[in-house]
N, C-alpha and C positions, 0 to 999 in steps of 0.2 A: 393416356395420361400416366398410367403406372410405369410404362416404358420410359417416358421422358423423365419421370422422377428418379428412376434408376440411373439414367445417364447423368443427371445433375449430381446425384450423390457420388457417382464414380469420379466426376470431374472435381468435386470439392475435396474428396479424400484421397486423391492421387497427386494433386498439385502441391498444396502446402499443408498437408495433414500432419498433425502432431503424432497420431498413432496410426499404425497400419491396420485398418479396419477390414474385416472379412464379412461380407454381406450374405446372409442366408435367407432367401426368399422362398417360402413354401409355395408349391403349386396349389391352385384352387381345386377343390373337389369337383368331380363331374356333376353337372346339374341333373337331378332326377326328373324325368319327364312325368308330367301329371297325366293320370288316366282320364280320358274323356268321360264326361258324365253321360248317363243313359245309354251306354254301349255295353252289351252283354259280354262278359269275359268267358271265353271258352274254357272248359275244363280240360286239364291235361290227362292224357291216357297213359297208363303204364307208370314208370318211375317218375317221381317228381324231380323237376330240374332245380338243382341247388344254385343259388346266386353265387357269383364269384366274389371272393373276399376282396375288400378294398386294399390295394397294394400300398405299402408304406413308402413314401418318397425318400430318396437318398438325402436330399437337402433339407429335410425336416428333422431337426435335432431337438428332441424333447429334453427339457432340463431335468436333472435327477431329482428324486424325492428327498431334498435336503431339509435339515432342521438346524436352526442357528441358536446356539446357546447365548442367552442374555443373563441379566442379573439373577433372576429368580426362576426362570423357566426357559423352555426352548420354543422358538417361533418356527412353525412348520411352513412348508411351501404353500399349502392350501390356504393359509391366512392371507396370502398375497393375491389370491384369485381376483381377476378383473383389473389388475394393475400391471403396468410395465415395471420391471425390476432391473436395476443396475447393480451388478455385483463387481466389486473391486477386490482383488487379492493383492496384499502387500507383504513385504518382508517384516516390517515392524511398524507399530503405530507411531512411535515417537521418532519420526524421520521428517526432514523438511518437506518432502514430496507429499507424504500422507497428511501432515498437518495442514499444508496449503490447500490440498484438494478438499479435505473435510470442511475447512472454513468457507471455501467458495461455494460448495454444494449446499451447505446449510443455509445460505442466504438466498438460494434459488426458490422460485415458486413452481415446483414441478408437479403438474396436475396428473393425477392417476399414475403416479410413479413413486416407487419406493427405492431408496438408495441404501446400499449395504456395503460396509467396509469390513473385510475379514483379514486379519493377520494370520499368516501360516505359522507364526511362532506361537505355540500353545502357551508359553509362559507369559505372553502379553495379556492373557485373559485377566490376570490379577490386577492389571493396570487400566482396564477398559473404562471403569467409572472415573478414574483420575483423568484420563485422556478426554472424556466427554465434558468433565467439569472445567478443565483448563481452557478448552476451546469452545465452551458454551454450546455443545452439541445437544440438540433436543429432538430433531426430526430424523436425523440419520441413524441407522442401526449400525452399531459397532460391536465387533466380537473378535474372538481369536479361536480358530479351530482348523487344524491342518487336515482333518478328515473331510470337511466340506470341499476343500480344494481338490482332494483326491477323487471325490465323487464327480466333480466337473472335469477333471483331467481324464477320467475314464471315458467321458463323452467326446472331449476335444483334446486330443493328445498334443496339439501344437501349443497350448497355453503354458506359460511359465509364470514367474513372479518378478515384477508386478504385471498383472494383466487385468482386463476388463471385459465383461460380457453384458449384453442387453437381452433380457427375456421379455417377450411380448405378453399381453394379458391372457393369452391362451396357454402359456407355459412353454412356448418354444423359444430356443436360443436363436435370435435373429441376427445379431451382430456380435462380433468379438474381436478384441485386439490382443493377440497372443503375448505381446510384450510391450509395455508402455515405457518409453524412454524420455529422458529430458526432464526439465523442471518447469516447462511452460504450462502450468495448470489452467490458466485462463483460456488458452487455445483449446485445450482438451474439453473444457466445459462447453465452449461454443460448438464443438463437434458433437458433443452429446445432445445438445439442444436440437441440432439439425436432424440427428438420427431419430430422436423421440418425436419430432414433428412429423417425420415421414411415417412413423408407426401410427400416430393418432389420426392421420389423414386417410389411412387405408379404409376402404369400404368393408363392411361386414360381408364375409363370404357365405 
């Protein structure tokens, strides 16, 4: 089923996709065999055998330990544990694309998902509250911090501005679009919904 879901996603996002999505699917950890009950375990003679360390997989990209400045404090990555996170990096808050995207996402009922818009223009931070008030933003986290973008850039060098990443509930970057183009935000939101559904349907490893 997982393989069929991957094929479906590849078909959806290569035919009429609004953004060029890169899919990162981590491999499952090897299943540890249970020791049979009532079976004596022989003692090792001589030097103890050290277990081999678990190898880190290349396609598992852990999101950086970021913290997002808001009005009176900073929100750390740990506060989002157990939720999928959508991070969008934009050039400016007051642009037709950013305003349209924020308005559409605010109306969505995204379960177990946090949506974050970050402007890489640090001077935009002074206008964050004005932006939220004018667009009636309450659920979406909005901020301006170029350093957070640099943190993600160190993990995925391909991303530019504007770009979008989806982090799963375990803290791994699972999907990213290195450069979002165009003004069709409705299509982008539809793509996001499909990607989030694929994450939520995954069985616990």
